[in-house]
MINUDREN-154095 format. One record per residue: x, y, z of N, C-alpha, C in turn; residue in one letter; residue number from 1. Coordinates in pm, whole numbers, plus 50000, padded with zeros to 5 digits. Example, Ala and Ser with C-alpha at 12.3 -4.5 7.8 and 13.67 -1.06 7.14 Angstrom:
REM residues 2
((51319, 49431, 50780), (51230, 49550, 50780), (51320, 49670, 50780), A, 1) ((51285, 49775, 50708), (51367, 49894, 50714), (51290, 50003, 50787), S, 2) 
REM end
This chain:
REM residues 85
((46999, 50068, 47451), (47114, 50173, 47402), (47213, 50019, 47371), M, 1) ((47234, 49971, 47226), (47338, 49854, 47241), (47448, 49948, 47178), R, 2) ((47587, 49873, 47248), (47667, 49945, 47196), (47802, 49847, 47131), V, 3) ((47799, 49935, 47014), (47895, 49852, 46920), (48029, 49774, 46990), P, 4) ((47989, 49627, 46938), (48144, 49570, 47007), (48314, 49592, 47002), L, 5) ((48311, 49664, 46905), (48467, 49746, 46874), (48468, 49810, 46970), S, 6) ((48343, 49923, 47022), (48398, 50019, 47135), (48403, 49905, 47262), L, 7) ((48317, 49838, 47277), (48378, 49709, 47416), (48485, 49676, 47428), L, 8) ((48567, 49627, 47265), (48678, 49544, 47275), (48768, 49640, 47273), A, 9) ((48762, 49805, 47269), (48841, 49933, 47346), (48842, 49932, 47459), L, 10) ((48728, 49948, 47525), (48718, 49929, 47679), (48800, 49868, 47714), L, 11) ((48734, 49761, 47730), (48840, 49645, 47769), (48978, 49643, 47792), A, 12) ((49014, 49665, 47638), (49206, 49678, 47646), (49255, 49800, 47743), A, 13) ((49173, 49882, 47726), (49205, 50011, 47825), (49180, 50010, 47932), L, 14) ((49095, 49915, 47995), (49094, 49837, 48147), (49238, 49755, 48173), V, 15) ((49225, 49670, 48108), (49341, 49603, 48136), (49485, 49657, 48093), S, 16) ((49495, 49740, 48040), (49646, 49786, 48047), (49653, 49917, 48112), T, 17) ((49561, 49961, 48205), (49578, 50085, 48297), (49677, 50041, 48397), A, 18) ((49770, 50175, 48431), (49875, 50134, 48522), (49811, 50091, 48635), P, 19) ((49870, 50073, 48752), (49783, 49993, 48907), (49874, 50063, 48953), V, 20) ((49791, 50198, 49073), (49877, 50268, 49188), (49911, 50191, 49266), S, 21) ((49960, 50201, 49383), (50004, 50158, 49484), (49883, 50119, 49594), A, 22) ((49797, 50233, 49618), (49706, 50203, 49675), (49578, 50127, 49588), A, 23) ((49564, 50122, 49507), (49507, 49979, 49396), (49520, 49841, 49428), A, 24) ((49673, 49828, 49493), (49733, 49717, 49463), (49673, 49631, 49604), E, 25) ((49584, 49649, 49698), (49562, 49577, 49777), (49585, 49676, 49910), G, 26) ((49651, 49794, 49913), (49704, 49818, 50013), (49540, 49938, 50083), A, 27) ((49514, 49927, 50206), (49397, 50016, 50250), (49447, 50169, 50245), P, 28) ((49394, 50229, 50165), (49430, 50383, 50139), (49413, 50453, 50273), A, 29) ((49376, 50427, 50347), (49359, 50463, 50497), (49507, 50426, 50570), W, 30) ((49544, 50304, 50533), (49653, 50266, 50622), (49821, 50327, 50562), E, 31) ((49890, 50449, 50674), (49953, 50502, 50631), (50112, 50441, 50668), A, 32) ((50114, 50350, 50765), (50223, 50264, 50771), (50249, 50097, 50763), Y, 33) ((50360, 50005, 50757), (50337, 49896, 50683), (50436, 49829, 50758), V, 34) ((50435, 49725, 50780), (50539, 49621, 50870), (50471, 49509, 50762), A, 35) ((50603, 49416, 50802), (50574, 49288, 50789), (50593, 49174, 50908), Q, 36) ((50483, 49087, 50909), (50477, 49011, 50967), (50621, 48907, 51036), R, 37) ((50666, 48924, 51163), (50731, 48858, 51206), (50892, 48970, 51227), G, 38) ((50864, 49066, 51158), (50950, 49178, 51108), (51021, 49238, 51223), G, 39) ((51095, 49365, 51254), (51110, 49415, 51350), (51076, 49593, 51321), K, 40) ((51099, 49587, 51166), (51083, 49743, 51161), (50910, 49751, 51093), L, 41) ((50889, 49913, 51100), (50754, 49959, 50994), (50819, 50043, 50953), F, 42) ((50703, 50086, 50813), (50761, 50210, 50695), (50661, 50249, 50709), H, 43) ((50678, 50392, 50632), (50589, 50490, 50571), (50552, 50391, 50416), G, 44) ((50437, 50457, 50397), (50373, 50353, 50273), (50483, 50390, 50144), R, 45) ((50493, 50481, 50108), (50624, 50587, 49996), (50764, 50470, 50030), D, 46) ((50772, 50438, 50139), (50922, 50372, 50179), (50974, 50258, 50059), C, 47) ((51044, 50247, 50009), (51133, 50141, 49906), (51125, 50014, 49958), G, 48) ((51132, 50031, 50094), (51179, 49852, 50136), (50994, 49807, 50127), W, 49) ((50872, 49875, 50151), (50734, 49849, 50169), (50736, 49771, 50001), T, 50) ((50808, 49788, 49905), (50786, 49655, 49762), (50861, 49540, 49781), R, 51) ((50943, 49564, 49954), (50993, 49359, 49901), (50909, 49271, 49983), R, 52) ((50808, 49362, 50067), (50749, 49253, 50157), (50607, 49259, 50056), I, 53) ((50564, 49077, 50091), (50484, 49046, 50043), (50366, 49108, 50079), A, 54) ((50225, 49092, 50013), (50111, 49130, 50047), (50064, 49042, 50141), E, 55) ((50092, 48918, 50126), (50035, 48849, 50275), (50095, 48869, 50380), P, 56) ((50199, 48900, 50374), (50327, 48919, 50499), (50271, 49063, 50562), E, 57) ((50206, 49186, 50494), (50160, 49294, 50517), (50097, 49333, 50634), R, 58) ((50141, 49374, 50747), (50024, 49447, 50830), (50018, 49610, 50863), V, 59) ((49903, 49644, 50821), (49882, 49773, 50809), (49870, 49874, 50947), Y, 60) ((49898, 49988, 50964), (49896, 50046, 51129), (49838, 50210, 51003), F, 61) ((49722, 50244, 51119), (49678, 50387, 51064), (49795, 50487, 51140), K, 62) ((49831, 50487, 51272), (49910, 50537, 51315), (50055, 50495, 51390), R, 63) ((50142, 50577, 51433), (50259, 50498, 51446), (50293, 50501, 51586), V, 64) ((50194, 50527, 51648), (50195, 50441, 51807), (50100, 50329, 51789), A, 65) ((50023, 50329, 51680), (49940, 50188, 51708), (50110, 50101, 51616), E, 66) ((50152, 50149, 51531), (50260, 49995, 51545), (50376, 50004, 51632), A, 67) ((50426, 50087, 51746), (50512, 50114, 51801), (50428, 50032, 51921), R, 68) ((50335, 50011, 51978), (50279, 49940, 52053), (50225, 49789, 52032), D, 69) ((50235, 49749, 51855), (50286, 49635, 51806), (50403, 49571, 51813), A, 70) ((50475, 49676, 51869), (50645, 49616, 51898), (50736, 49632, 51792), G, 71) ((50685, 49777, 51731), (50751, 49755, 51594), (50838, 49886, 51600), F, 72) ((50957, 49922, 51538), (51070, 50027, 51555), (51073, 50050, 51407), A, 73) ((51056, 50247, 51430), (51095, 50320, 51273), (51180, 50269, 51234), P, 74) ((51182, 50235, 51109), (51221, 50235, 50935), (51368, 50345, 50965), C, 75) ((51528, 50329, 50968), (51556, 50451, 50927), (51622, 50487, 50839), P, 76) ((51582, 50427, 50696), (51565, 50481, 50620), (51439, 50573, 50570), A, 77) ((51347, 50550, 50574), (51190, 50652, 50575), (51176, 50751, 50678), C, 78) ((51213, 50678, 50842), (51210, 50737, 50935), (51060, 50840, 50922), E, 79) ((50952, 50732, 50972), (50821, 50741, 50932), (50782, 50799, 51067), P, 80) ((50695, 50926, 50989), (50674, 50999, 51122), (50514, 51068, 51115), W, 81) ((50469, 51109, 51209), (50296, 51134, 51185), (50300, 51312, 51241), E, 82) ((50237, 51371, 51156), (50189, 51488, 51182), (50118, 51549, 51294), P, 83) ((50126, 51635, 51344), (50069, 51671, 51506), (49921, 51736, 51465), A, 84) ((49883, 51670, 51517), (49700, 51707, 51508), (49589, 51652, 51540), G, 85) 
REM end
């Protein structure tokens, strides 16, 4: 089946202008906490401070305990916590 060229051009335009979610920007979706290499704090993924951390400088953690064990303290702005369970 041949697809008309105009349809392919339309699809290409839609893909290139689609908004990118935070999860699609390179952050692993299963990693809930973020810290900066050489920093002292870790943040929840939705914390506004995470936008200021360049992707190559980010360190991801699945659990609060992992971030604490790595020497990071919780961000006082977002106060990352982990539900019991």
